[in-house]
C-alpha positions as CSV (number, residue, x, y, z in Angstrom):
1,X,21.8,-8.5,42.5
2,X,24.1,-6.0,40.7
3,X,24.8,-2.7,42.4
4,X,23.9,0.4,40.4
5,X,26.4,3.3,40.5
6,X,25.2,6.8,40.2
7,X,26.4,8.4,37.0
8,X,28.8,11.2,37.4
9,X,27.8,14.5,36.0
10,X,29.2,15.2,32.6
11,X,29.4,18.9,33.3
12,X,29.2,21.1,36.3
13,X,28.0,24.7,36.6
14,X,29.2,26.6,39.6
15,X,26.9,29.5,40.6
16,X,28.4,31.6,43.4
17,X,26.1,33.2,46.0
18,X,28.0,36.5,45.9
19,X,26.5,39.9,46.1
20,X,23.1,40.1,44.3
21,X,22.3,36.4,44.3
22,X,18.6,35.8,45.0
23,X,16.1,33.0,45.3
24,X,12.4,33.4,45.0
25,X,9.3,31.3,44.8
26,X,6.7,32.5,42.4
27,X,3.3,30.9,42.9
28,X,0.8,31.5,40.1
29,X,-3.0,31.1,40.2
30,X,-3.3,29.4,36.8
31,X,-0.1,27.2,36.7
32,X,2.3,25.5,39.0
33,X,4.9,27.5,41.0
34,X,8.3,28.4,39.7
35,X,11.5,28.6,41.9
36,X,13.9,31.2,40.6
37,X,17.6,31.3,41.4
38,X,19.1,34.5,40.2
39,X,22.9,34.9,40.0
40,X,23.1,38.2,38.1
41,X,23.8,37.2,34.5
42,X,22.5,33.7,35.0
43,X,19.0,32.6,36.2
44,X,17.8,29.1,36.9
45,X,14.1,28.3,36.9
46,X,13.0,25.2,38.7
47,X,9.5,24.0,37.5
48,X,7.4,21.0,37.8
49,X,7.0,18.2,35.2
50,X,4.1,20.0,33.6
51,X,2.8,23.5,34.0
52,X,-0.8,22.5,34.9
53,X,-0.3,19.4,37.2
54,X,1.9,18.3,40.0
55,X,3.1,14.7,40.3
56,X,4.2,12.7,43.3
57,X,7.8,12.9,41.9
58,X,7.4,16.7,41.8
59,X,6.5,16.7,45.5
60,X,9.3,14.3,46.4
61,X,11.8,16.5,44.5
62,X,10.5,19.7,46.1
63,X,10.8,18.2,49.6
64,X,14.4,16.9,48.8
65,X,15.3,20.4,47.5
66,X,14.0,22.0,50.6
67,X,15.8,19.6,52.9
68,X,19.1,20.0,51.1
69,X,18.7,23.8,50.9
70,X,18.1,23.9,54.7
71,X,21.2,21.7,55.3
72,X,23.2,24.1,53.0
73,X,22.0,27.1,55.0
74,X,22.9,25.4,58.3
75,X,26.4,24.6,57.0
76,X,27.0,28.1,55.7
77,X,25.8,29.7,59.0
78,X,28.0,27.4,61.0
79,X,31.1,28.3,58.9
80,X,30.2,32.0,59.1
81,X,29.9,31.9,62.9
82,X,33.2,30.1,63.2
83,X,35.0,32.6,61.0
84,X,33.4,35.6,62.8
85,X,34.4,34.3,66.2
86,X,37.9,33.4,65.1
87,X,37.5,29.7,65.6
88,X,39.4,27.4,63.2
89,X,37.3,25.5,60.7
90,X,37.7,21.7,61.0
91,X,40.4,20.2,58.7
């Protein structure tokens, strides 16, 4: 059975979490929620496949996003604590 390789991204957008970066969940009574990532001049809206229904794939993605965002937060906190205590970051 042939192995499938993941395609490499053809472009990358780097959004830095500097001063003023915000993330917010916007639930709505008549449509599916919207996750907003605001980086000042650039905003990213994460929505479901359709505005009136949620699919199993939408739920899977939301869970994956939450898991990876949590892992990102843990990594950032760990590096911050290391730098604030004067410990060297691993090479």
